[in-house]
N, C-alpha and C positions, 0 to 999 in steps of 0.2 A: 194272151199277154195281159198280166195284171198291172194296173197303174195305181200307185200310191202317192198322194200329194202330201209332202211334208209340211209345207206352209210355214207357219211360225211355231209349230209344236216342238217341244224339247225332247219327247220320247213317244213311242208308240209301236205299233206293229208294222213289219215290213209287208207281209202278205196278209190280207184280211180273209182269205179262203185258201184252201189246200191247193198247192201248185199242181197244174195239170201239164203233163209232158206232151209236147208236139214236135213236129219236125224241125221247128225253129227254136226249140229249147224251152225250158222253164225259166221264166225271167220276170222281173218286176222293174217297171220304169218308174223312177221317182221324180215327179215334176215338182218344181219349186215355185213358191209365190214370189212376187217381185221384191219383197223385202229381203229374200235370201239370195237373189241374183242367180248364181250358178256354181256348180262344183268345178274344182280345178284339179285336185290330186287325190289319189287313193293309195292305200298300202295295207296289205294283209299282215296278220300276226303269224307265228310259226305253226299254230294249229290249223290255220286255213279256215276256221269257223267264224271269224270276225275280222272286220277291216275298218280302217280309218278313212274318212272322207273330209276334205276341207273345201270351203267355198270362198267366194270373192270377199266376203265381209269378215273373214277370219274365224268363222264358226267351224268347230271341229266335232264331227259326229262319229260315234262307234256304232257299227251295224253288226249285230250278232245273228248270223244266219241260222245257227243251230237252235237258238231260242226264239227266233222270229221277232226280234226287238231292235229298235234303234234308239239312241240317246244322245243328246247334245252334252258333251263333256267339257268343252271349253269355248271361251269367246276371246279371241286374241286381239280383235279390233283392226286386224290388218290381214291382207291376203297372204296365203301360205305358198311357198315355192317348192316344198318337198316335205314328205312325211315318212316316218319309219318308227317301228316298234322297237323297244329295248328287248333284246333276246334273253337277258338274264333276269331282269325284274319285269315280269310280264304285264304289270299294270301301268308301266311308264312308257311314254312315247315321245319322240322328238319331232318338232315342228320348225322348219326353216321359214322365216318370215321375210316380208318385203323390205324391211329395214336392215337386211343382211345379217341378222342375228339368228341364233338357235335357241329354242326354249324346250325344256324338258318338263312335262306335266305328268301327273298321276291321274289316270282316267277314273279311278274309284273315288279318290278324295277331292279331285279337281283342283289340287293345289300345284303351285309352281314349284318344281324341284330344283331347277338350276336354269341359269341364263348365260349362254356362251356367245361371246362376240370376238371379232377378229377379221371377218371378211370385209372387203371393200366393194364387192359386187354381188349380184343376185346368186343365191345358192341354188344350183340346179339338181343336185342329188345328194342323198345321205346313204351311206353303206355301213352296216353293222357287222362286226367280227362275229364269227360263229360262237365264240365264248361269251359274247355280250359285254366284254371289257372295253372294247375300243369302238370308235366310229370315225368315219371319214366324211367330211363335207367338201363338196366340189363347187367351185365357181369358175368363171372363164379365165381368171388370172392366177388362181392358187387353189391348192387342196390342203386341208388341215386335218391332222390326226389328233383325235380327242380321247382322253381317258375317261370313260363313263363311270368309273368308281369315285374319281375326285372332280370330274367335270372340268378339268384343266387341259389346255392344249399341250400336246407332247411334241409334235413336229409340224413343220410347215414346208410345203413344196411350192417353190416359186419357179416360174419359167420366164423365157424372154417374151417381150410384148408382142413379137411377131408370131410366136407360136402359142396358140391358145389351148386350153385344157378342154377336152370333150367330157371325160369321166374318169374318176378314180374310184376303184371299188375293191373289196376283199373277195378272193376266191373262196368258195364254200369249203368248210372243214379243212382249212390250211392257214398258214401264216404268211400267205403270199398276197401282195397288193398289186393290182394291175392298173397301170396308168395309160390312158389313150389320149393322144394329142391331135390337134387339128391337121397336122401334116401326115396323118395316117400312121404315125409311129406308135408302137405299143411296147411298153417296158414292164418287166416284172420285178418286184422289190421284195426283200425280206422284211416283214413288218416289224420285227424286233430291232434289227440293226440298220434298216433301210439300205442294205447292200443290194446293188443291181444284180439279180440272178441271171437275167437274159433279156434279149430284145427280139421280138418277132420280126422277120425280114419284111420290108415293105414291098408289096407286089410291084414288079417292074412292067409286066406285060399288060397291055390294055390301058384304058383311060383310068385316071384316078377315081376312086369311089367317094372320097371325102367322108370317112367314117364319122357318124354322129350318134349311133345307137348300138348297144352291146348287150349280149346276154351269154351266161354260162350255164352249162348243165349242172345238176345237183351234185355230180361226182367231181366237178371242177376240171374235167379233162378236155372239153370241147368249148370253144369260144365262137359265137356268131357275132359278125360285125357287118353293118350295112350303113348306107348314107344316101348320098345324092345320085343315085343310079338304081337300076332295077336288078342289081347283082347283090347277092349275099354271100360273104366269105365265111367258110367254116374252118377254124384253125384247130389242130391237135396240139394242146399245150404240153403234152408229154414229149412228143417229138419236135415240137416247135416249127411245124410245117403247115402249109396250106393244104387242108384236107380235101376241100371241095368248094367249087363255086356254083351257087344255085342261081339260075337265070329265071327271074320272075316273069309273069306274063307280060305282054306288050303294054297293057293298059297301066302298069305300074311304072311310073317315072322316077320316084324316089321313095325312100323308106323312112318313116317317122320313128317306128318303135319295133323292137323284136324282143321276144321272150319265149323260153321253152315251156312246154306244157308237160308237167310230171305225169307219170303212169305208175300204177302200183306194181307193174311187172318189170319195169325197165331198170330197177336197182340203182337209179340215179343217172344212168347214161340216157338222158331224155332223147327220144327219137322224133318228137313232133315239135316244130318250130312255129310260133305265131308271128306273122309279119304284117304290120300295119303300114299301109302305104298312104300316098298323098290324097287318094280319092276317098279316104275314110273307111275303107274296107280292110278288115283284118283277116288274112288268109292263114290257115293252119296246114302246114306241109310236113310230110314224112321226109326227114333229111336223108334217108337211105334210098327210098324209091323215088323221091321228088314227086310224089303224088299228092295232090291237094285233098285233104280229108274233109274239111268243111270251111265255111267262112261266116263271119258275123258283120253287121253293119251294112250300109247301103249308101248310094249317092245321095238319097233324100234325107237319110238319117245317118250322118257320118259320125264316125268315132274319132276323137281327138287323142285319147289316152286310154290305156288299159292296164289292169293288174290281174295276174293269174295266181289262184290259190296254190300254196306250196304242195298240197296233196293232189292237185289237178282236178278238183271237184267243181270249182266255180271260176267264172271269169267276170270281173266287174269292169265295165267300160264307161268312160266319161264321154257322153255324146256332145256333138257340136252345139246342141241346144242348151247344155249345162246340166242335163239330167244324168242320172246313173241308170245303168241297165245291168241286171245281175243274170248271168247265164248259168244253167246247169249243164256242165260239159257232158255228162253221161247221156243226156237226152238229145245232144246235138248230133251225135253220130254213134252207131253201134260199134265202130271199130275201136273205140276207146276202152270199152269194158269187156271185150271179148278176150279169151285166153290167147297166149302167143302161139305161133306156128310150131309144130314139132321141130326139135333140134336136128334130127337125122331124117334125111329123105332118100328115097330110092333113086339111083342113077338111071336115067333113061336116055335112049338115043335120040338125037336130034341134030339139026343143022347147026354148025358153028356160027357164032355171031362175033362181031367185032368187040374187042375189049372197050369198056367204058372209059372215057376220058375224065379229066378233072372237072370239066364244065358240063352241068346237066340242066336240062329245062324242066321247069315245073309244068305238070300236066294233070288234068283231072280224070283221065281214063284209067283203066286198070293196067294198061301196058306201060312199058317204059322204053324210051328210045334215046340213046346217048348222043351227045353233040361232039363231034370231032374237034379237038383242039391240039395245040402243040404243047400243052402242059404234060407234066409227068404222069405216068400210069400208076394207078393204085393196085398194089399187089394184094391178093387174098389167098388164104390157105384153103385147100380142098380136103375134106375129111375122107379117109378110105371108105369105100362103100361097104355096107353091111347088109347082108341078105337074111331076112328072117326065115327061120325053118320051123318045123313042127316042134322041135326040141326047145324053141325059145318061148313057146306059148306060156309055159309056167312062169316065165319072167316078165310077161306083159304087164304093164302098168296102166292106170287110167290115162285118158287123154291121148291115147296112141303112142305112149312111150314104152320102151323095153329096158329092163334093168341091166341085162348084159351089155346092151349097147352103150347105156349110160356109164357102166363101169369101165368099158373100153375107152370112152371118152374121158373119163376121170383119170385113168392111168396115163393117157396121152398128154393132157393138159394140166393135171394136178388139181383142178377146180372146175366148177361149173360156171357158165357166164353169169355175171352179176344180174343181167337183165332177166334171166330166166330162172334164177336160183330158187326163189320162193315157189314158183310154179312146179319145179322139179321136186322140191322137198315135199310138197303136198301130195304129189303123185307117188313118191317113194314110201311115204308113211301111210298112204291109203286113208287119209283123213275122211271120216264119214260125214262131217258137217251135220251133226245132230242139233239143229237149231232148238227144237222143242225140248230135248233133254237138257241142253245147256241153259236154256231160259228157266227151266224148273229149278235148276241149281242156283242160278243168280238171283231168282225171285225170293230165295231164302234170306237174302241180305248178307251183310258182313258177318263172318263167323267170329264168335267171341274171342277166339285165339288170336285174331288179327285186328282186333279193334284199336290197339295201340301200336300198330306195326311201325308207325313213323318214329316212335321213341326208340326202337331197337335199330331200325334201318332207315335213317333220315335220307331223303332224296330231295334234291332241289326242285325238280319238276313235280308239281302237284298232279299233273295228269298221269305221269308215270306211277306216282305213289298210289293214286286211286286204281290204276289198271293192275298194279301188282296186288293190292288188297282184294280186288275183284276176283282175280284168277286164283289166288291162294284160298279165298273163302269158298270158291266153287270146288277146288280140290278137297278141302276139309269137309264140305257137305257131301261129297262123293264118297270119301273114305275117312273114317274118324282118325286114322293114324296120321294123316296129313295135318290135322290141327295140332298135333303134338311134335311134329318133326321140326327141329330147330333149324336145320340146314335147307329146308325147302325154299325159303325166299332166295337164297344164294343160287340154287339150282334153277329156279324159274325166271329170275330177273333178266338174264340175257335174252330170253325169248319174249318176255313182256316188252322189252325195249325194241326188239326186232319187229314184233307184230303189234306195235303200239295202237294201231287203228283197227285191229281185228281181234277182239278178245276171244271169239270162238275158236279161231285157228290157233291162237296162242295156248288156250286151255287144251285143245286136242293134241297139239304137238307135245306139250309137257306130259299129258297123260299117256301118250304113246311111248315116250321116253321112259316113263316110270314103269310101264307094263313090260317093256322089252329090254332096254339097256339098264334098268335098275332091278333086274331080277334078283331075288334072294337078298336084297338090301335090308329088308325089314324083318328078317327072321330072328335077328338078335336085338331088335329094338328094345330099349332106346340106345343100345351100344352100337358102334360101327359094325358093318357087315364083315365079321371076321372070316366067314367062309369065302366071300368074294375076294377080300384082300389076300387071303392065302393063295388063291389062283394066280394073282399077279405076282406074288412073291415066288411061287414055284417057277413061273416063267423067267423071272429075273435070276433065280438061282441056276437055272439051266444055261442061261446065255451070258451072265456076267457074275460069276462067283465072287470075284475080287471086290466088286462094289457091294454086294450083299454082305460079305464078311466085314467090310468097312462100316456098314450100317450097324451090324451086330456089335462090333467093337465100340462104337460110339453110343450104343444104347438107343438106336433109332429103329423103330418097328414100321411096319407097313401102314399103321395108323398115322404116322407122321410124314411119310414120303409118298404114299399112294392115296390115302383118304382125302386130303385137302384138294387133290386134283379132281377126284371123283365127285365130291360133294358140291364143288363149284362148277363142274363140267369144264374145267380149264379156263374159265372166264377171268380169274385173277392173274393168270401167268401168261396170257396171250393177248395180242392186240386184236382189234375187231376183224380185220381182214384175215389174220391167221386163224382166228377162231372159226370164222365162216368156212375157210378152206378145210379145216380140220372136220367140221361137221358135214360138209359135203361128202367126205369119205366115211365118217361114221354111219350116216344114214344109208349109204349105198352098200354096206357090208353087214356081215353077221354081227349080232349084239356083242360078241366077244371082241370085236375090233376096238371098242372103247378101253378094255383092260390092256390090250396090246399097245394102244396109244400111250397109256400111263407108263408102261415099262419102256416104251421107246423114248418117251420124254426123259425118264430118269437115266437111261443109258446114253442118250445124246448129250446130257449134261454131266457125265461122269467125271470129267477133268475138274470142274470147280467143286463138285460134291466130295471128291477124294481129298481136297484141301480143307474141307470143313471138319471140325472136330467137336465144336460146341453144339448143344441141342438147340439153343436159340438161333444159331446160324442156319441150321436145317429148317427151323420153323420159318424164318424169314425168307429162305430160298423158295420154299413151296407155297408161299403166299404173295409173292411179288413177281413181276415180270423180269425175265432173264434174256440174255443174248442167246437166241436159238434160231436155227434155220428150220422153218416149218416144213419145207420140202424134204429136207434130210430126215426129219422126224417121221414124216409120213412114209418115206421110203423104208425106214427102219421098222415101222409098225407092220408094213406089208411083208417084210423079210421075216419078222417074228411070226406073223400069221402062217407063212408058208413052211418055215423050218422047225417050229415047235412040235415036239413028238405028240402023238394023239393022247397018250395017257395023262399028260399034264396040260394039254391044250384047253383053254377056258371054254371052247365050244362044246366040249364033252359035258360040261356041267350046266351050260346055258341052253335054253330052248331057242328054236328058230323064231324069226320075227312073226309076230301075231298082231294084225291091225285091230283097231277098235271096231266093235260091231256097230252095224247100222241101226238107227232107231233109238236104242238105249245103250248106255255105257256099261261095260261088264262090271260085275261085282268084284271088288278088290278086298280080299281078306287074308293076304299072305303076310300076316304079321301076328305076333302074340296078342290075342284079343284081350285077355285079361289084364295085361300090363297097360294096354292102351286105355281100356275102360277104367282101370284103377287111376291111371294118370289123368284121364278126363274127369273122373269124379273128384279126385284131389284138386285138380285145377278149378273145377266148378265150386268145390267147398272153399278153396282159397279165395276164389272170386267173390263168393257170397260173403265170406269174412271180411274181404277187402271192402265190399260194398257196405257192409254194416259198419266197419271201421270208418269208412269215408262218411257215412251218414252221422255217426257219433262225432266224428271230428268236425264235420260241418256244423252240428248243433253246438259243440263246444266253441267252435269258431264264431258262430252267430252269437252265443251268450258273451263270449270275450269281446266280440265287436260291439255288442250292446253295452256292456260295462265300459268299454273304452269310449263309446259314443256318449254315454251319460257323464262319465268323468270329464270328457272333452267339453260337454255342454256346461257342466258345473264350473270347470276352469275358465271357460269362455265367459260365463255369466259373472264369475268372480272378477275376472280381469276387466270385464265391461264395467262393473261397479266401481272398480278402482279407477278406471279411466274416466268414468263419470264424475267421481269425487275429485279427481285430479283436475278434470275440466272445470268443475264448479269452483274449486279454489283458485284455479288460474283465472277464471273469469272474475271472481271477487277481487283478486289482485289487480286485474286490468281495470275493473271498475273504479277501484280506489285511486289507481294511477290517473285514470281519466278525470275523476272528480278533483284530484289535486291539481292536474293540469288545467281544468276548467276554472278553478278558484284563482289560480295564477293569471289565467288569461282575463278573468273578470277584473282583477286588480289592475292589470296592465291596461285594460280597456277603460277603467275609471280614470287612471292616471292620464291616459291619452285624452279622454273627454275633458278633464280639467285643463290640461294643456291647450287643447283646442279652444276651450271656452276663453281662457286667458288670451290666446292669440286673437280670438274673435273680438273680444273686448278692446284689445289694443288696436285692432284694425279699425273698429268703429270709432274709437277715440281719435286715431290718426286721421280717419276720414272726416270726422266732424271738424277737427282743427283745420284740415285742408279746406273744408267748405266755408268755414268762418273766415279763414284767411282770404279765400276767393271772394266772399261777400265784401270783406273789407277792401280788398283791391278794387272791386267794382265800384263801390261807393266812393273810393278815393279817386278813381278815374272819372266818375261822374262829376264829383266836386271840382276836379281839375278842369273838366270840360266846361262846367258852369263858370268857373273862374276865368277861363280863357275867353268865354263869350262875353262875359262882362267887361273884361279888359278891351276886347275888340270894340265893343259898342262904345265904350268910354273914349277910346281913341278916335272913333269915327265922329263922335260928337264934338271932340275938341278941334277937328279941322274944318267943320262947316261954318259959313258966315251966320251971323246972328239972325239976319232977315229971313234966311231960309229955314232957320230953326223955328221962326215965329210965324211966317206966312204959310197959310195953307196952300195946297197945290191948286192950280187953275184947272177949270173944267171947260171943255169945248163941246158945243152942241152942233150937230150937223143936221141940216134940213133933210 
């Protein structure tokens, strides 16, 4: 186990050495320094190659597993409560924060895209619609539907205070919203109208589970719900019935989190469920056999939260210590990567056993023992036994399959199980898996014919665009004609989308189709294959002359009603499930079945076609989806295969199926070489002329840009000079005005000084006068006092006797 300390770094490597697989998986524990505290939430993108992680301080990291890099993309400043990627704009992601708001950021530019508010409680989950146009945010008291194009709130779900909301989320690849409440009630709503479609019945038997965690398979057909008990309920959303109850081991008291683990062979009907219990251990269980496959976490190193890669390759666990642990699922158990079991098995004699009930215990051994309950029984279909004989050896396929048995299965059910479809296709087509040969083709890089493919065929998904370019370039390097074939992107795109993560399988499937089902298509290149179209027209003339005569009367040829279906392999006129069902039958039959399917499509749509008279109506009809029962069309195709006379049957002109050779791909030269070489030379000449033209145009543009730049510089200099002159004149005017103001201020100041001087003189004069007056008053008072003293003494002298006035005072001596 490798350990990477993120610390305070903003980017770096996840693994510092090549990962080594062990029985505990390939993982990396990311320990954090005290400044980062701990991680809280994680969320994968749609590719499964990178995921978001948010910590206590609001730091948001992006971990790119394929490139072995991590990067700090945002600092929100507060803890996050939920994370989610925007499915439409892959660089944007949503963060629910502790202040009850949602922010949308761009991880490349690190800019805030939008800020959404409206919740009054902590947001516990974010769910994005498969189209990427809408999002649902859930808190305990409300759920809100947001438009991610305008970032405006569209609808709001309110509930009674006594009934809280556990989770509200979109079902995969549908317009259905599932809302789960604290009273264990589950409702399904139409996302456009918010009309209640149905309600799942609340289980009445046994104690309440108190649902608090939910998970849905990728095909949106099975719901897993668990909560405060050791039981996990599996609901079938198509029948709206409880499918199974899984009884977890005794050490499990409650379930914190559940999620399905995708598998490349299951076709979206995921069979392995991850269950995180209160003890911090996440157990992965097969929901059919109830066998525990593996587990992660321990009592000492408990898991608090986990996220599973949409491709099923990695699991990211948030540990109780706050660290992240990345697990490589393929190294955890060999059962994940091994091919599925054969579809048909020999019937053997044995003792009868009791039918399994609804409730099953999880066990870790290979056997399975049902638990008797009073619940309803689950019915299952039993296929008729098929005993292989020596005559069947020529129909034996790789991996223990038999073509005749598969055809019988196909006739019985109309299609192969979605879980095993890709596995059956690979067996039917005998794909050689020539890794070295395919690598030699891809190492040549992009073919010049597909350098600008995005201009002719723009695709929203950059990953699909690159995958389509890669496969088309490999085909063009394999045979030169495929670099000149205009319709090849239309033919290959459905398989590129189907095998998005396996370019080798995609290339070999397309190459096998070209070699077998596209026989004689390129003999009249670059024109449509008139010889092949005539085969379809002969079959139509034999089985429906009226319709063919209507086509002739309207001037519609096989190039208009048959070629659009062939060059796109029905991808324009059929839905995904219908298209997969069709090619289940195409790959299981002679290459002529494809032409019979074309005729069957036309004859099944004869009613609307007989009403069409304009050429543009026919063109629109064969390039758009129409109301058609695919089962009826396939039934008609088989009828045509069986009832068409041998002299006009396409199988007489088409060879039997020939798989690609092992080691090296066969030489493909069934086309007019001189035309392809001439077109290739002409295209190269045009490309060279275009390059020369672009070079000359670039030079002219550079000269023009230089002239414009110089002109702009001169105009800018001239304008700058004008501005400087205007500024100088303005400053002179301002200076004169300031000088005038200064002169006026000086005059006013002088006047004020004179006035102050006069006031000062007047004040001094008044002070002097007051002082003189005060002196005079003092002297007057003194004179008056002297006069009064004189008068007093005069009066005293007047009243004394004369002898006292003349006799001096007597003196007395004391001994």
